[in-house]
C-alpha positions as semicolon CSV with decimal commas, in nm:
position;residue;x (nm);y (nm);z (nm)
1;M;1,588;-3,509;-7,835
2;R;1,379;-3,205;-7,745
3;M;1,169;-3,416;-7,513
4;T;1,479;-3,540;-7,329
5;Y;1,616;-3,187;-7,296
6;S;1,283;-3,055;-7,169
7;L;1,250;-3,338;-6,919
8;A;1,604;-3,280;-6,790
9;L;1,537;-2,907;-6,753
10;L;1,215;-2,978;-6,563
11;L;1,392;-3,215;-6,322
12;V;1,668;-2,962;-6,254
13;A;1,411;-2,687;-6,190
14;A;1,213;-2,912;-5,956
15;G;1,527;-2,999;-5,762
16;T;1,607;-2,633;-5,695
17;A;1,257;-2,543;-5,576
18;P;1,233;-2,458;-5,206
19;A;1,096;-2,718;-4,969
20;L;0,737;-2,648;-4,867
21;A;0,750;-2,815;-4,528
22;T;0,991;-2,692;-4,265
23;P;1,091;-2,862;-3,941
24;C;0,917;-2,585;-3,748
25;A;0,600;-2,626;-3,955
26;D;0,600;-2,993;-3,857
27;E;0,633;-2,899;-3,489
28;I;0,350;-2,647;-3,525
29;T;0,124;-2,914;-3,671
30;T;0,215;-3,162;-3,397
31;L;0,150;-2,910;-3,119
32;E;-0,181;-2,806;-3,275
33;R;-0,291;-3,170;-3,263
34;R;-0,202;-3,184;-2,894
35;L;-0,395;-2,862;-2,828
36;D;-0,699;-3,008;-3,009
37;S;-0,679;-3,342;-2,826
38;A;-0,919;-3,493;-2,576
39;G;-0,667;-3,417;-2,301
40;A;-0,665;-3,046;-2,383
41;A;-1,045;-3,050;-2,396
42;Q;-1,050;-3,204;-2,049
43;V;-0,820;-2,929;-1,916
44;T;-1,009;-2,641;-2,079
45;G;-1,356;-2,786;-2,030
46;T;-1,440;-2,750;-2,399
47;V;-1,480;-2,982;-2,694
48;P;-1,203;-2,940;-2,953
49;P;-1,296;-2,840;-3,309
50;G;-1,413;-3,142;-3,504
51;G;-1,507;-3,346;-3,198
52;T;-1,313;-3,523;-2,929
53;T;-1,071;-3,699;-3,162
54;S;-0,994;-3,413;-3,397
55;S;-0,624;-3,498;-3,421
56;H;-0,710;-3,689;-3,742
57;S;-0,524;-3,990;-3,614
58;D;-0,645;-4,349;-3,601
59;K;-0,465;-4,377;-3,270
60;A;-0,630;-4,076;-3,102
61;L;-0,826;-4,155;-2,790
62;A;-1,188;-4,046;-2,765
63;K;-1,138;-3,976;-2,395
64;A;-0,827;-3,870;-2,211
65;P;-0,688;-4,141;-1,981
66;D;-0,745;-4,091;-1,609
67;V;-0,382;-4,086;-1,503
68;K;-0,166;-3,841;-1,314
69;P;0,123;-3,668;-1,494
70;S;0,469;-3,810;-1,422
71;D;0,578;-3,465;-1,307
72;P;0,309;-3,316;-1,082
73;S;0,472;-2,970;-1,097
74;V;0,383;-2,947;-1,468
75;K;0,010;-2,910;-1,429
76;P;-0,180;-2,795;-1,737
77;S;-0,437;-2,517;-1,714
78;A;-0,698;-2,364;-1,943
79;A;-0,503;-2,036;-1,940
80;G;-0,184;-2,220;-2,032
81;V;-0,354;-2,392;-2,327
82;A;-0,495;-2,056;-2,446
83;E;-0,150;-1,896;-2,421
84;A;0,002;-2,190;-2,608
85;R;-0,249;-2,138;-2,893
86;K;-0,142;-1,772;-2,922
87;L;0,224;-1,874;-2,926
88;V;0,153;-2,129;-3,202
89;E;0,011;-1,849;-3,418
90;K;0,321;-1,638;-3,346
91;A;0,543;-1,933;-3,440
92;R;0,351;-1,980;-3,765
93;A;0,418;-1,615;-3,858
94;E;0,786;-1,653;-3,771
95;D;0,807;-1,969;-3,983
96;K;0,651;-1,789;-4,280
97;A;0,902;-1,507;-4,236
98;G;1,186;-1,761;-4,249
99;K;1,290;-1,710;-3,886
100;A;1,353;-2,076;-3,803
101;D;1,534;-2,019;-3,472
102;A;1,268;-1,780;-3,343
103;C;0,997;-2,025;-3,451
104;R;1,160;-2,312;-3,260
105;D;1,200;-2,094;-2,950
106;T;0,834;-1,990;-2,966
107;I;0,719;-2,351;-3,007
108;L;0,926;-2,449;-2,703
109;Q;0,755;-2,173;-2,502
110;A;0,415;-2,293;-2,626
111;K;0,492;-2,650;-2,514
112;E;0,590;-2,521;-2,170
113;K;0,270;-2,317;-2,143
114;A;0,053;-2,610;-2,251
115;G;0,202;-2,830;-1,980
116;A;0,162;-3,206;-1,955
117;L;-0,177;-3,258;-2,114
118;P;-0,358;-3,579;-2,013
């Protein structure tokens, strides 16, 4: 009987625990992968941390494809990628502070700064 009561109490406590992953944290992780991709390395002229396929994905390309962006006005630049990295850090701080709306807005700005990476 005690075991059943203890197990039930544990399940209730686990159900009320806060979620560790937030939607903004997922977007931060996704954008970081883009900023560490072969396409970003091509734009900045550097090798991303961990090598050219550091996105930790089986589907990541070792070399960015040689294609033109569908919208030529959205041209990525090294400065834009650097600014996007700073905005990602700001978004991470906002996410930790529980400011979900501000985090999403900052991530949107970071995506705009990064541009259409190859």
